[in-house]
C-alpha positions, 0 to 999 in steps of 0.5 A, spaced: 500 500 500 502 506 498 500 514 498 498 517 492 498 525 492 493 528 488 491 535 487 486 539 491 481 540 485 481 532 483 480 530 490 474 534 491 471 531 485 473 524 487 470 526 494 463 528 490 464 522 485 465 517 491 459 520 495 454 519 488 457 512 487 456 509 494 464 508 494 469 510 499 474 515 496 479 510 496 475 505 492 473 511 487 480 512 486 482 505 485 476 504 480 478 510 476 485 508 476 483 501 474 478 503 468 484 508 466 489 503 465 484 498 462 482 504 457 489 505 455 490 498 454 484 497 450 484 504 446 478 501 441 473 500 447 468 504 450 467 505 457 461 501 456 464 496 453 470 496 458 464 495 464 461 490 460 467 486 459 469 487 467 462 484 469 463 478 464 470 477 468 466 477 474 461 473 472 455 478 474 449 477 470 445 483 469 440 481 463 434 480 467 435 486 471 431 492 469 433 499 469 428 504 473 
């Protein structure tokens, strides 16, 4: 485990996003870092495709769930 220094403005946005997404600030930062790494490694994929791929890897089935 290490310490990552980020700017105040990004930290403020991270705090707001973590609240909306019901994640801790650290979990939100990890999510953004993981998605960013996956996006850099797969530049032809959209965010939606990356998320679908990750859900499939985790064996999450959302086909029967309806959006509100």
